[in-house]
N, C-alpha and C positions, 0 to 999 in steps of 0.2 A: 136947355141943351147940356149945360154943365152938370145939372142934377142927374140927367140920364147917364152921362159919361161916368160920374162918380158912382152911381148905382151899379153900372156894368163892371167897373174895376173892383168894387166891393164883392160883387157876386163871384167874379173870377178868382179873387184871392181866397174866398171861403171854399170854392170848389177845388182849387189847387191844394189847399191845406188838407182837405178831407181825402183827396186822392192820394197824397203822399202818406197819410196815416194808414190808408188801406193797403198800400203796396210796398211798404218798407217794414223791416223788423223794428221792434221797439228799441229805444236807446236807454241808456242809464248814465247817471252822473256819478255813480259809485266808483271810487278809485280802487284799483287792484294792482298789486305789485307786478310790474311788467317783467321783472326778472325771476318770478316764481317758476318752479319746475313745471314744464308742460311739454306736451307732444303735439306737433302740428300735422294735420291731415288736410286733404283737399276740401274737406267739409267743415272741420271744427278744430279748435284748440282744446286739448284735453288736459285738465289740471288735476293730478292725483292728490290724495290726502296722505300725509305721513301717518304711518300705522302705529308709531310708538316703539317699534322694534327697529334697531339700527339697520339701515340699508333697505328697509322694506316699506312699500307704499301700497295704498288701497284705492281701488276704483269700484264704486258700486252703481249698478243699474246703468251700465254703459250700453247704448243702443247698438245692436249688431245688424238690424234690418229695419225696414219701415213698412207701414201700411200704404197702399197706393193712393188712398184718399183719406181725408180727415176722419170720417166716421165709418170706414170700411173694416169694421171690427172682425168680420168673418172672412175677409179676403186672403188670398195668398200673399205671404210676405215678399218683399222685394229688396234687392240690394240697395244700399244707399249710394246713389251715383249722381242724381240730378239735384239742382238747388231745391226743388220742391220736396224731394224725398229727404234731403238733409234737414229742411225746415220742419217737415212732419215728424222726423225722428228726434231731433235735438232741441226743438222749441215746443211744438204742440204736445209732444209726448213726454216731456221732462218736467219734473216738479220745479216750480219757480225758483226755489232756493239753489237749484243745481244748474242753472243756465243764466247767462247774461250775453248781451250784445254790446261790445265795447269797441269804439273806434273802427267800426266796420267789420269786426271779427266776432264770430259766434264762439262762445266759450262754454265748455261743459266742465263741472266740478265733481270730483269723485267722492265727496264726503257723503255720509249717511244722511238720508232725509226721509220724510214720511211718504215714501214711495212703495207701492204695493202693486202686484199683478192682480187684476180683477178676476175673481173666481167665485164659485159657489161656496157657501158655508163660511164666509169671512166675518160676518157680523159687523162690528164697528169698523174694521179695517177697510171695508168696501167704500167708506166715505171718501177716502183719499186715493183709492185704487183706480187704475185705468188699464184698459186693454193694451195700450202702447207700452206700458211698463213691463209687459210680459216678453217683449222682444228685446231683452237686455241680458247683459252679463255682469257678474260681480267677481272680483278677484283681488288677490294680493300678489305683488310682483317685486322682484329684487332689482333695485336700481342699478347696481354694479354690473348686472347682466343685460340691462336694457340697452337699446340703441336709438339713435336719432331723437334724443330729447334736447330741450332748450332751457335756458334760464338758470342753470346750476352747474358749477364745475364739479367734476367727479374724478379724483385722482386715481381711482381703482376701478375703472369702468371698462375693463377688457376681459371680464370673466366670460367663459363660454355659456351659451344658453342652457337653461335647465329644463328638465322634463315637464310636460304639461299634463295635468290631471283635470279632466272635465267631468263634473258631476251632473247627472240628470235625475231629478227626483220625480215624484208623482204618486198620488194615492188614489188608486182606482180610476185614473185618468180624469179625476174631478177637481182636485185641488191639492196644492202643496206650496208652502212658502219656505224654501230652503234657506239656510243660513250659512255664511262663510265659516270655515274653521278659523281659529285664532291666527294672527300673523306670526306668533311665536311658533306654533306648530308648523305652519308653512315654511318658516325658516329652518326649523329642525329637520323637516323632510326634504328641504331643498327642491321644492317643486313650485311651479306656477299653478296654483289651485284655482280653478274656475268653476263657478256655479252658473249653469245655464237656466235662465228663466224662459218659459214658453207658455203658449196658451193651452189651458186645460178646460175640461167640461165642454159646454156647448160652443165656446169660442174656438176651441182647438179640434174638437171631434164631431161637431154638428155637421150633418150632411143634408143640404137643402136642394141638391140636384143641379147646381150651377157652379161655374168655375169660382165665383166670388163667395160661395157659401158651402165650403167643404168639398170632399171629405178629408179628414186627417191632415189639416193644415198644421196641427201641432208637430207632426213628424217633419214637415217642411220647415217649420220654425227652427227645430234642432239642427236640420241640415244647414240652414243659413248660418246658425251660430258656429257650427264646426267649420264651415267655409271661411267665416270671419277669422276664426282662430288659425286656420291654415295660412291665411293671407297676412295676419297681423301679430301673431304670437311673438315673432322675433323682435318686434318693436318694444315689447314689454319683457324681454329676456327669456322667452320660452322657445323651446325647440319643437317646431311644428311637426317634424319627423318622428318625434318621440312623444306620442300622444296616447294617453290611457283614458278610456271611458269608464266611468263608474255609474251604473244604473241601479236605482232603488224602486221597488214596486213596479208601477207601470213604466217608470223611467228605464227599467232594465229591458222591457220589451222594445222601447224605442231605441235603446242602445244597440240591441240585436238587429233591429230593422235597418239601421244606418251603418252597421259595421262593414258592409260590402261597398260602401261609397268610395269613390276614387281618392278623395282627400282624407279619408279616415284610415284605410287599411292597405293601400297598395305599397306603402313603404315598409321595409323589413322591420324597422324598430317600432312601428305603430302597434298598439295592442288595444283590445277592448275587454 
């Protein structure tokens, strides 16, 4: 009887341990400065990287939307609202060096990593590229114009928000890996310069005749990015009402297509 009871207890402990592993985020023992500069959202704590230019910080490949399911590479993007969408966007879709789960908090780090948006014609870059990296933004921002940050005192943090410049690239709707301008140039221009990554090629423009498989989800990706900027630009020192879109190649066509959207062009100061 004792042997049976011992076996049952052992089986229960193994099952419970495996269940916990499957239903919780991974933990880490790595220490991280609790007083480091960061922004808190309902989903994640965002830790920007110092750019090397005084008062300017950088965030690269920050998710603005999520895929509805883990491998729904061709599906319509969704806003990050639920825990599952947050997990999909900031854990499953992020390079391991750019995210951690510490003391019950999901953290995203803005530094550069081997992250690429999966596209055609990438060659070796495709080894570390994912579709989820396409639903991201990269930008430099001015700390003294930012709002609602934690972990650092700023004695000159009452500057008015600065204009937002959003860049949409694309080469024949097939591939494009846009790069940020230098933080010094962003500082000289006095703008929140944002690069919008979105799905190109078959992932963004493939049409398989169903809601989850096209068409033109790339345009919807950009719409989600612009909506994110409209809702969050002020947090990073940008004036959402003063937004300029810059489109290059097929990105110019998308900029024209979304220029009539409410959150892009209804305000007098907005421009495309």
